C-alpha positions in Angstrom: -5.7 5.2 -70.1 -7.7 2.0 -69.7 -11.5 2.2 -70.7 -13.8 -0.6 -69.8 -17.2 -1.1 -71.2 -18.7 -4.0 -68.9 -21.6 -4.9 -71.2 -20.0 -4.6 -74.3 -16.1 -6.4 -73.4 -17.6 -8.3 -71.1 -20.9 -9.4 -70.5 -24.8 -7.0 -70.4 -25.8 -9.6 -67.8 -22.9 -9.7 -65.4 -23.9 -11.7 -61.6 -23.0 -13.6 -59.2 -19.9 -12.9 -57.2 -17.6 -16.0 -57.4 -16.5 -17.8 -60.4 -18.3 -20.8 -59.7 -21.2 -18.6 -59.8 -21.4 -18.6 -64.0 -18.6 -17.5 -65.9 -19.5 -13.6 -65.7 -19.2 -13.1 -61.9 -17.9 -10.0 -59.9 -14.1 -12.6 -60.1 -14.1 -13.3 -63.4 -14.5 -9.6 -64.4 -12.0 -8.0 -61.7 -9.4 -11.3 -62.8 -10.8 -10.5 -67.2 -10.6 -6.7 -67.2 -9.7 -4.9 -63.7 -6.6 -6.9 -63.1 -5.0 -6.0 -65.9 -5.8 -2.1 -66.2 -4.5 -2.4 -62.2 -1.2 -3.7 -62.9 -0.6 -1.7 -66.7 -0.4 1.2 -63.4 -2.6 3.3 -66.0 -3.4 6.7 -64.4 -7.6 6.8 -65.2 -9.5 3.4 -65.0 -12.7 4.3 -66.9 -15.4 1.8 -66.0 -18.6 2.1 -67.8 -21.7 0.8 -66.1 -24.7 2.3 -67.9 -24.5 -0.9 -70.7 -25.2 -3.8 -68.3 -28.2 -4.6 -67.1 -29.0 -4.6 -64.0 -25.4 -5.3 -60.9 -25.9 -6.5 -57.9 -24.0 -5.5 -55.1 -22.1 -9.1 -54.4 -20.7 -8.9 -58.4 -19.1 -5.4 -57.1 -18.2 -5.7 -54.4 -15.8 -8.6 -55.7 -15.3 -6.9 -58.0 -13.9 -3.6 -57.1 -13.9 -4.9 -53.3 -11.6 -7.6 -54.7 -9.1 -5.2 -56.0 -8.0 -4.3 -52.7 -8.7 -7.9 -50.5 -6.0 -9.5 -52.7 -3.7 -6.3 -52.8 -3.4 -5.6 -56.5 -3.9 -2.0 -55.2 -4.8 0.2 -51.7 -8.2 1.5 -51.2 -6.9 5.1 -51.9 -5.1 4.3 -55.0 -7.9 2.8 -56.8 -10.2 5.4 -55.1 -7.1 7.9 -57.5 -7.6 6.4 -60.3 -10.8 4.7 -60.6 -13.7 7.2 -62.6 -16.5 5.6 -62.5 
């Protein structure tokens, strides 16, 4: 199982969609944390959201939607393995 705590492992104040928006963007989170967990083929990927102060829709869409859009994982497989 992969366990990722956004506020502790990434940033307590994540924001933005792309890396050009800042170092704590959804794209950066996906590439630094989520992609590794997905490619490890863990049966469960647990992402702790509670420790972050606010999570914008653009951040979340780029982080999680980007996994599917970039073909790291299918939407069905992501829904099966992801625990928020």
